[in-house]
N, C-alpha and C positions, 0 to 999 in steps of 0.2 A: 529551266523547268525540271522538276524532279521525276524520276522513274517511279511508276506506280508499282507498289509491291503486290497489289491485287491482280495485276495483269502479268502475263508471262514475261520473264526477263532472263538474261544470261550474264554471268560474270566473265569478264575477259581481262587479260593482262597486256599492258602496253609498255614497250621499251622506249626509253628516251635517253639522250646524251646530255648529262648534267655538265654545266660549264666547268665545275671544279671536281666533282666526284666521279666522273666517268659515266658508264652506262648504268642506268637505274631502271626500276620498274614501277609502274603504277597499276592499281586495280580499279576497274570500273564495272558497274552494272549497266547493261544496255537493254532497252525495251525491245521485245520481239514483236513482229507483225503477225498477221493471220497465218502466214506461211512458215512461221517459226524462224524467220530470218531477222538478222540484226537491223535495227533502224538507226537513225541519227540521234535518237533520244538516249542520252547516257548520263551517268552520274558517278562521280568519284566515290570510292568506298575506302573508309579508313576504320581504325579501331573505334572511332567515336560513333559511327552510325551503322556498324556492321550488324548489330542486333536486328535492325529493320529488315535485313535481307537474309537473315540466318537460315530461314526455311528453304532457301534456294542454293545453299552452299554446303560443301562437305568439309571434313576435318582438314584436308590439305588447303582448301580455300581459307579457312579460318587462320591457319598457321601462316600462310602466305601474306595475308593482310597484316598480320601482326609483325612479320619480318619487314615488309615494305614500310610499315610505319616507323621502324627503327631508323630507316635511312632518309626520312624526311629532313629537309634542311633545318627546320626549327629543333628537331630532336638531336641532330648532330651538334647543333649549337649548344643545346642544354648539356649534352654529355661532355663536351670538350672545352666549353667556354671558361676562360680564366676570370673574367670580370663580368658581372651581370649588367654593368652600365652600357655595354655595347649592344647594338641591335644585331639581328641575324645577318643583314646585308653587310654591316661594318665588319663583322666577324670574318666572313668569307673574303671580303676585299683585302683585309689586312693579312690574313693567314696565307692567301694565295697570290699576294702581290709578287710580280715577276722579279723585282729587284730586292725588295725587303721582306719577302714572305718568310714564314716560319717553317723551314724545311723539315725539321724534326717532327713538328706537329702534323705536317702534311703526310709524312710517312706513317705516323700512328693512325691517323684517320683513314688512310688508304688501306692499311692492314685490317682495320675494323670493318670497312665496307666490303672488302674481299671475303672476310669470314662470314658475314651475313649473306652475301650472294651465294657462296658455296653451299650454305645451308638451304637457301631458297630455291635454287635452280632445279634440283631433282624433283621438287614438288610440282614443277610446271609440266612434267610429263603427263600427257593426256588432257592438258588445258589448252584453251584458245589464246594464242599469243599474236600480238600485232606490233608493228612499228608505228609510233606516234608521228602524225604529220606535223609540218611546220606551223600549221594553224591550230594545233592542239587537238586535232581529231584523233581519238585513241584507237580507231580501227582503220587507219589510213592504208597500211599494207599488212596482209596476213603473213605470219611466219609459221612454217610447219615445224613442230617440235618432234624431232626424230626419236623414236623409242629405243632403237638399238645403238650400241656404242660403235663408233668408228675406230679403226686401227691405224696407228702411226708407225711407220718404219723409218728409222734413221739410217741414212746412207753415208758411208765414208769411202771415198775413192782416192786411193793413194797412187801418185805417180812420182816420177823422178824429181819434179820441181816443187810439188806441193800436195796438199790433200784437199779435195772438195767435200764439203759437208752439207747435206740438205735432207729434209724429210719428205716422205710421200704419205698420202692418206688413202685408205680404202674404206668404203662403206658397203656392207653386204657383198663383199668380194669384188666390187668395182672400184677402180682407181678414180679419185676425185681430183679434178683440176681446180686448185684453190689459189694459185698464185696469179697476181694481177687481176683479180676478179672482185675487187672492192670488199673482200671479206674483212671481218673485224672480230676481235676477241672481246667478249663481254665479261668474262671472268678468267682470271689467271690460274688460280689454285683450287680445284683442277680447272683445266681449260674447257670453256664453252665458246663455240665460234658460230657466228652467223655468216652463211655463204648462200647467196642467191635465194634469200628468204627461207632458208632452212637453218634450224638450230642444231648444231652437232655437239656431242660430248664424246669422250674418248676412253678406251680401255687403258688400264695401267695408270690412270690418273695423270695423264700427260700435263706438264706445266705449260701454260699459255705463253710464257716467256720464251719457250723453245720453239714455238710456232711463229710468233709475231714477226721476227726478222725476215721470214720467208714469204710474208703476204705480198711483198713488193720486191722480192729478190729471188733469183733462181737457186743460188748456193752461196756458201761462205768459203773463202779460200784460207787455208792454214799454211803459212809459209814453212818451208823446210827448216828454217832456223829455230823455230819454236816447236817443232813437231813432237819431239820426245816428251817434253814437259806437258804439252797439250794432250798427248795420248795418255800419259800417266794420270793426269788429274781429271780431264773432262771426258775423254772417250771411255775410260774405265768406269766412270760413274754412269754414263749413258748405257753402256752394255749391261751393267748390273740391274738397271731399272726397266729398260725398254727393248723392243725388237730392233736389232742392228743388222744391216746388210753390209758386210765389209768387202772391200776389193783392194788388194795390195797388202793385206795382213790376215792372220788367222784368229778365229774365235773357237776355242775348244770347249764343248759342253761336257763336263766331267761329273761322274757319280762315284762315291766311295763309301765304304763302311765307316761308321763314326766311332771314335774312341774318346770318352770323356777324360779330361785331365784336370787335376787339382794342383795348383802351384802355390808353394809357400815362399814368401819373400819377407825377410826381416826389415823392419822400419825402425831406425834408431833416432831417438831425440837426444841421447847423451852417449858419451863414449863408454866402451866396455873396459872394465878393469879386471885384470887377472890377479888372483891372490892365492896363496898356498894355504890349504887346509887339510892336514893329515895326509900329505902326499897325494892329494887329489887336486887337479886343476879346477878351480871353481870359477864360474863366470858370474860376476856380480854386476848386475845391470839395473839401470833406472829407466823407467818409462819406455821399455822396449816392447814393441808390438809386432805381430805377424799379420801380413796381408794374405788371405786365402782367396785365390781367384780361380774361376772356372773357365775352361776353354775346351774346344773340341777339335780333334785332329781328323781331317779328311785327307787320306793319302799323305802327301808331303806338305799339306797346307793345314795351318792351325788358326782357328778363329776364336776370339774371346766372346763369351756370351754376355749379352745385355738385353734389356727389355726391348730395344729397338733393332735387334738383329733382323737382317733381311733374309729372304729365302735363297738368295744366291750371293756369293762373294766373288769378286773379279779381281784378279791380279795380273799385272803385265810383266812379260818376260821379253827381254831384247837379246837376240843372238846376232851379233854383227849388225847388219842393216835390216834385219827382219824382226817383226814384232809378232808375239803370240800372246793372246789374252786367254787366261784360264778362267772359265766360268764354272764355278763349283756350286753344285746344288746342295743346300743344307737341309737337314732333317729337323725342322723346328719343333715338330711334335715330340721327337725323341729328346731334344735338348730341354724342352720345358718339363717333360716327365723326369729327366735327370735332376733338374733343379728342385722339383717337388720331393724327390727321393732324398736329396741332401737336407732339405728343410725338415723332413720327418726324422732325420738323424740328429737334428739340432744345429745343422749348418745353415743358418738363415742368411743366404747371400742376397744382397740387393744389387740388381744389375750385374749379377755374376761376381760380386766381390764383397768381402767383409773383412774388417780389421778388428782384431781382438788382442788383449794382453797375451803375451807369448805363452804363458803357462796355460791359459784357457784354450788357446788355439791348438796347442800341441796335445792337450788332454782330449779335445774333441776328435782330433785325427787319430790318436792312439786308441781311443775307445772304439772307434769304428773302422780301424785299419783293416782288419781281416775281412769285414763285410764289403768294404769299398774295393779292395783288390779282387775279392772273389766275384764281384759283379762287373768287373772290367775296367775299373778306374786305374789310371796311371797317376801316381803321386810324385810330383817333381819338387825339387827345392832350387832356390836361386843359384844360378851358375856364375855369379860374380866372383872375382878372384878371392876377395877377402871375406866372402859370405861363409857363415858356419853351416855345417851340415848336421841336422838334428837326428837323433835316433827316434824312429817312428814306430818301432815294433812293439811286441808284447813285453810288459814288465809286471812283476808281482813280488809280494813279500809273503813268505811262509813263516808263520809264528806258531811255535809249539810251547805250551806252558804246562809244567808239571809241579805238583804241590810237594814241597820239601817239609822238613820239620819246622823250620822257622821262617821260611820265605818261599816264594815261587821261583823256580828256575825258568829262565827265558832262553829259548833256542830259536834263532831267526836266520833265514837265508833270503837274500835279495837277488833277483834276477832282472837283467835288462837284455832280452834276447838270449844269446848264448853266454853272456858274460855274468859272472857271479861277483857281486860287490860285497866287501866286508861290512858286516852289520854296524860295527863301531863307526866307520866312516860315514855311513848314511845317517846314523843317529846324530852325529855332530853337525852335519849339514842341516838337518831338519831343525835342530834346536837353535841354530844360528840363522834360521829363515833363509838359507841359501838353497837355490833350486837346481843349479846346473853343475855338472862335472863332466870331464872328458873320459870317454871309454877308451880302451886300448886301441881300437881301430880309428880313433880320431873323431868319431861322432860325438856330439854333445847330447848327453842324456839329461832330461829335465824331470825332476821328481814330480810325480803327479800331485796336483793340488789336493786331491782326496786323501793322499797319505798324510798331509799336514793336518787334515781334519780328523781322520780316522785313528791315526797313531800318535798324535802330538802328546796326548796324556801318557801313553805308554812310554814314549821316548823321554818324557820329562821326569817320570817317576822311577824308572829302572835305575839300578846302580851297578857299576862294574864290580864283579866279585873280587874281593881283596886277595884271595889265595889261589884262584885259578882263572883261566880264560873263560869269560862268559858273563852273563848278566843275571841279576836277581831282582825281584820285586817284593816289597814288603807285603805281608799277608793282609794288612788292612786295606789293600787295594783290590780286595776280592770283587767288589762291584765292577771295577774296570775289566777284570779277567772275565767275569760272567757276561758283560756286555760285548766284549770282543768275540767271545764264543758264540753268543746268540746271533750276532751280526755276521757270522762266518768270516770274521777277520783273523781268527786264531783258533787253534784246537787246544783244548785244555782238559786235563785229567784232575778232578777234584774229589775229595772225600765227601761222602754223603753228609757227614756232620757239618762240614763247611758250607755245602750247598744250601743248607737250611737257614743259614744266618740271615739271608735277605727276607725271609718270611718267618718272622719270629712266632707267628701263630702256631707253627709246626715245631717249635723248639721243644727239646726234651724238658721234662719237668724236674724240679729239684725239691727235696724235702725242706720245709721251713725249719729254721734253727730252733732248737728246743728252748732256748732262752728268750725267744720272742713271745711276749705275753698278750699280744693282740690278735686280730684276725685281718686277713687281707681280702679285699674284694677280688673277683676274678681278674679284672684288668690289672690290679696291683700285683697279683701273683704272677701274671704274665710279664710284668715289668721286672719283677724280681728274678724270674727265670732268665730273662734277656740279659740282665746284668751279670748273672752267674755264668751264662754262656760266654759273654765277652771276657769275663775273668779267666775262663779256661783257656782262651786263646790269647790272653794278655792284650786284648783290644781295649782302647778307651771308648767311652760312650757319653752320649748327651741325652739325659732324660728331660724331655721338653714338654711334659704334659701341661695341660691348661692349669691355671691357678685353681687350687682347691681340690685337686685330684689325689693329693697325698704323696708328693715326691719325697717328702721328709720320711714318712713311715716306710716307703719302699727302700730308701737308702739305709735307714737304720737296720732293716731286716738283713740287707747285704752285709753290713758291718758286723752284725751279730754272727752271721754265718762264717765270716772270716775268723772271728775269735774262736768259734767251735772247730774250725779246720786247723787250729794251732798256728795261724799266721801271727806270730808274736810281735811283728813290727807294728807300731801304732799307725793310725791313719790321721791325716790332717784335713780338717774341714775349715774352709775359708768362707766367711759370711759377711754380709753387711752388719754393722754394729747392732742395728735394730733387731736382728734375728737371733742373736746369741741366746737370749732368754727362752725364746720359742723352741730352739733345738734342745736346750737343757731340759725343758719341761717334757718334750716329746720323748727324749731318751729315757728319762725316769719312768715314763708311763709304759713304753713298749719294749725297751731293752735295758732293764734295770741292772743287768750283769755287766754292761759296758762301763769300764772305768773312764770317766770323762775328765779332762783337764781343760779349763778355760784359760787360754794363754792371751790375756788382754790386760789393759790398764797400764798406767804410767809406771807403776812399781812392780811390774811382772818380773819373775825370776828368769833371767836369761841363761840359765843353765840347761842346755838342750838335753843333757844326759838324763834329766828327770823324766823325759818323754817315755823312756823305756818302761816306766811303771804304769803306763796308761794304754788304753785301747784306742781312744779317740782324743785328739787335741783340737779344741775349738779356738779359732782366732779370726781376726778381721783382715780385710784387704789393706787397711792402713798399717796394721802391724807388719804384715808381710813386706810391704814396701820399705818399712824402716829397718826390719831385722833380716832382710834377705841374705846379707853376707854371712849371717850366722846360720840361718835355717837351711840354706842350700847345701850345707855339709852333712845334713842328716838324711838317712835313707828311710822313707816312709813306705808303708804298704800301699795305701791309697792317698792321693791328693784329690780332694773333692771341692769343687767351687759351687757354692749356692748363689743364685742370681748371677750366673756367669757372664751375663751381658756386661758386667763390670770390666771385662777384659776385651771388649769389642774393638777398642782402639789399639792397633798393633804397636804404636809408638809410645803409648803411655807408660809411665814408670811402673804401674801396677802390673800391666801385661808383661813387661820385660822381667819383672821380679818373679812372677809365678812360673814363667817359662824356665827359670833356673832351678826350680825345686826338683829334688831327686826322689823318684818313687817307682815302685813296681807297677802300679796301675793308676789310671787317671779317670776321673768322672766329673762331668759338669751337670748342674741342674739349673733349668731356666724355664720360665713360661713364655719368654719372648726371645727365641734364639736370634732373631733379627730385629734390630730397632732402627738402625740408620741405613745400612747398605749391606750388600753381600759380603763386604770385607769383614763385617761382624762375624760371619760364619767362618771365615778363614782363621781368625784369631782363636776362636773356641775349638775348631776342629784340629788346628795345628797343635794346640795344647794337649788334647786328648790322644791324638795320633799324629805325631810329628811327621811331616812330609806327605800327609794324605792329600792335601790340595796343592802340593808343590810350593815353590817359593812365592813370596808376596808379589814379586814382579810377574812371575808366570801366571798367578791367579788373577791379577788385575787385567792382563792382556787376554787371557784365555776365557775368563768368566765375567769379571766385574764389568768391564767396558762393553762387551757384547750384550750382556743382559740389561744393564741399566741405561746405556746410551742408545743401543740399537734395538732393544726389545726382542732379542734373539731367543725364541722359545726353545729351539733345539739345545742351545747352550744351557738354558735354565734346567731342562730335563736331564742333561748330562750331569750337571752339578748335583741335583737331587739324587740321581742314581748313585753317584760316588758316596754321598754322605748317608744315604738311606740305611745301610746296615748298622750305622753307629749313632743314629738319632731315632729315639722312640718318642713320637708325639701323638698323644691321644687328646681329642677334643671332648669337652664335657658332654656334648650332645651325643657322642658315640658310646660312652662308657658309663656315665653316671645317670642311668635311666631312672634311678629311683628318686632323683631330684624333682622337686615340684616345678610347675611351669614358671617361666620367666617372661613377663609381659612388659614390653617397652613402648613408650609413646612419646611424642614430641608435643610440647606445649608452647605455642607461639604467644609472645608477649608484645604489646604495643608500647612504643616509647611515649613518654609524656611530651607535651608540646615543647617545653623548655629543653628537655633532653634531646629531642629531635633537632632542635636548632643548634645545640652544641655539636651534635654528631655531624650534621651537614656541613657546618663551617670547617670542622676538622677534616672531613673527607675531601672537601674542595682543596684545602691547603695541601694535604698529603698527596693528592692526585697530581697536582701541579709539580710538587717537589719531586715525587718519584719519577714522573715522566721526564722531567728535566735531567735527573740523574741517569736514567736509562739512555736518553739521547746522547748525553755527553760521554758516559763511561761504559755503556752496555749493560745488559741484564746481570751478567755474572758479577760485576763490580758494584751493583746497586742493591745487593741482597740485604745489607744491614739497614739501609734506609727503608726498604720494603718491609722488613720485619718490624722496624720501629713504628712505621705508620700503621701496619695492620694490628699490632699490639695495642696502640693507642685507641684505635677504632673499636676493638673488642672490649676494651675497658669502658669506653663510653657507652657501648651497648648494654653493659652490665649496670653501671652507675657512674655518672660524671664525677662524683666525689673521689673516685679512684685515681683521677688525674688532676682534679681541681678541688683541693680541700675546702675552698671557700664557697663551693657550689651549694645553693640553698634549696634547690628544687628536689623533686622526687625522682624515682626510677620506676618505670613500668614493670620491669622484671622483678624487682624487690617486692613490690606490692603483690604481684601475682604469686610469687613463691610463698609469701607469708599467708596469703589467703588459702592456698592449697595446703600449707602446713597446718593451719588451724583445723581444717576438716579432718586431716589424718590423725592429729593428736587427740581430738575429741573422740575418735573411734578407738583409741587405745593402742595405736600402732607405734612402732619405733622406726626412725628414719635416719639414713646416712646422707649428709649434705656435702658434696664434693665440689671444690673449685681449685683451679690451678693458680689462682691469684690469692695470696694471703690477705691482701687489702680488701678483697671481696668478702672473705670470711670475717674480717674485722667489722665490716658494716653490719653483717648479720649478728655478730656477737653484741654489738651496740644495741641493735633492735631487740634482741632477746633479753638483754639485761634490762632495757627499759620496760619490758613486759614481765619482768621477774620470772623468766623461764630458765630452768636449769638445763645444762647441757654438758656433754663431754667435748673436749677440743684436742686436736692433734695437728701440729705442723712441724717443720724442721727444727724448731727451737724447743720443742717439748722434751723434757728430760724424763718425766714419769710416764713414758709411753705405755707400758703394760698396765699401769694403774688406771690410765684413762680407758683402755680397752675393757678391763674387768669392771670398772664402774659402769660403763654402758651396758655390758653384757648381763651383769648381775643385779643392777639397781633398777627396779621397775619404774621408779619416779623419773629417771633420766631417759627421755624418749628421743633426744636429738644428739647426734654426733657430727660436729663440724670437722672436716678433714681436708687437708691440703693434698694436692695430687702427689707431689714428690714424697711426702712423709707417709701417706696412707696407701700407696700402691702395692706394697709388699708386706707379706708376713702377718696379715691381720685376719683373724677369724671372728666375724661379726654377725653370726647367724641370728642374733636376737632381733636384728632389723629385718623388716620385710618390705620397706620402701627405700628407694635410692633416688636422691635428687642430683642431677648433673647440672650445675649452675651455668656452665659455659662450654661450648663445643671445643673439643681438643683436636689439635692437628693429628694426634696419634690415636686412631680409633681403638687400637689394642689396649692402650693404657686405660681408656674409657671402659673397655670390657673388664679389665682387671679390677677397676673400682667397683663395678657391679658385682663382681665375683667375691668381694669381701662379704657380701650377704648371701649370694647364690652359690653355696658350696656345700660340701658334704656335712650333714648335721642340720641343714635347713629343712624345715617341715612345712613352711608356708609358701604360698605363691609370692614371688618377689616382683614388685611393681617398680618400674623405673620411669622417671620423668626427666626428659631433656628439655631444658628451658632455653628457647631460642628467641631472640628479639627480631621481630619482623623488619624487613627492609633494611637490614644491616649486613655487614660482612659475615656475621654469624650464619645467616641463612645460606649465603653463597659458599661458605666453607663446607657445608654438608655435601653439596653437589660436587664440589671440586675434589673432595676426598675420594669419592667413588671413581672419578675419572683418573685419579692418580694411584689407585690401588694396583699393585704389581706383584709379580712373583706368586701368582695364585693366592693372593691375600696373605702372603707370608712376609712380604717386605713391609715392615712397619715403619712409619715415618715419624721422626722427631720434628719439632718445630723448625729447626734449622734445615734439616734435609728436605722438609716439605717446601720451604721457601726456595731452596736451590732448584727444586723441580719445576718451579713456576716459569712460564714463558711471559713475554710482554703482554700477550693477549689474555692470559690468565689473570695477571695483575689488573688489567683494565676492567675485566669482568668483575673482579672483587670490589673495584672502586666505582662501579657504575652508580 
């Protein structure tokens, strides 16, 4: 019969002894009579029906019913059963079989039951508890749940033969007789005990296992033979946790002031090797770490800190036959505050300990050494016989820099405490990446990691003076000097004139040469002034203005000024072959007084003495490579490289050749100072200012790898800081404000049905092929097949005939381009059509020929390059100019066009911008409209998004096709081939 929820009822809890699980609890609701007393009408309450009685329960009741439910036999079965084929009864019979039972599982279940009961029992305070009768009556015997905690005292009585050990219990000051009274423990951790229908719990979380032996025993006897070991292990533990009443030995309660201690101990995984380096013992170690541990000294006792530290520590001392236990009270509040203080200093100890690479650990200690010792810390090092003792005190470098006539003089002093170390020895150690050396007192000094970062460039770039003791630094390292000065890493005295070099806007102005027949825009005049200033200091420079901003005219103005300053040595201008004519034309126009020699052609006169009769010698990169053994013997005023990205590869023959040229000044011109990687910068900067970026090896380790592989923004900013005074880069949007607007839009084309079929088949083939290569050889070894596959797909997106000459179908892109072209031509506009694929241009030539349309054409095989340009610029009937990427990216002024078609997306967004700038340059008066044609649902569409995610070096690191593919991850490739 069910309890009525509309009538008064009371929830009660009943304890029972489970055959396998020990003492458990059940929850019941019991109907109340008119006198509000319990009746025999009751009903079990579980999580399933608790909502019916919720209005009569509180939060503790709800939680108790939930916990009781966890310990139901069927729920224990569900939690721990290994096979669902067994029934609940079978499960318990098998697990708890006396001969073949699963002992390990029994222990796991017991621990789980204890955990739930420990959470449950405190919730019974204030509740009605009963012992369940044998007939299942839940209110058979009432149990009083005592609200106060009882106290347990552990007694040890030592005599000549043995030691007696037993507990006593007090409740509210009265001793409780619990032995031989049928008491029983219902929960062990912590102990809850029922004695004479009263439920006790205990202060200090007494363990039930320590009481259970004495329920039916007066005391335990510890024989004399095991006394010392027993006292050291068991008695010490009991004293640290509970109240102990000793007889026959002493317990001393002790309080002391606390001193925090940091201990450093070396942990080696490899042996230490001593090597000689400039009379200094250097410790070269691999994988050596230091452990920093925190402990606290209380009087003569020292305790290690961890998260589980107790409020007292007990140690045993034996004097003859007497035992003394020292019970030391610890100040855990102070200890935790000390740990927090260390964490604020960067010492994040876990459980009182941390392990760091040795240099990092020592840097942390040295950085905070003064504060730690001032606030009472003792810092100790390992006392092992072979352990090294490290110098932990103050260290610093004082660097003073003064400007000389041709270089900076470097004066530096290095201190480790009271010891002064010769600067030369320290420099050699840092350059060799060695961190340790032995001080005169035997301590090991470790060079701080920050010095490797802060001074590595200074140490790499300075040179030992050839005539006197000391160091010098080339003046083109001005940026490094100013950065050290601004970061308070060095004091420097510089002339006001040199200080201005980094901010060329404040540069002094120079008169334009009288023989210059044109006019310079303000930014061009600023560029001329900058080059003149570099010339005064014999610095090399890189003029890296955007395409179309007049690098040629600025350079010719400089060369004319050199002529008028009576610099009689000729200057050598090295160009791509296609630009020779352009430079000749510009020189005739703006600097007609310059005597120009064009040193090119198969039948050139190889008599270099004839150079003396000219102001400027024009030649090509190819000629330099062939004639370098001859030309390196001539002293030029300037050697100037146009399109200087031609020397981006340090190991190329052209780069090695130009590096051998002899000149008073050097200058490079480029619209794309970086094409492939930061190493492009090294080549060009090393040419104009040898040593500016250190050796190739140094540059790769210090800049290229951190920037390109690790995305190190700090290193990137340092690199730009070094080169900034010698690179002048203005973007068109900044300076050519008179240019008309440039409007760019993307036109998406749909593939034809047949084209899409061809594309999808190829995509599936290359996806499988590429993935197979990546799995077998890795991404790095699969770049060629990736490039091959992506190129094939890009060509199919343009027109399948580019890969399959027998293809008879159409191309969606070609039709869209022709349709747009018809509209533009009818309105009288001129258009540049760019593609990086000559085969693609061939398809358009074929189509234009079929429609009898005239056009200009330029690719790498075109010989009459300038004639094609002039035909398009000057002939109103020719409205179309087909141009290949490689042939048309440089040296073209095509302002007659006001439309640009980009037929296919390029890996290199900067080259795409250069193509547009053939029309959008000084001299253009019309708005320039650019259309990028992208085939939908192809790799072309995905290239656009991927380019943005791969843009690096603040949009200055421009990627070629090969470098773009090298940057791709496996996930990138999969995304392209989706």
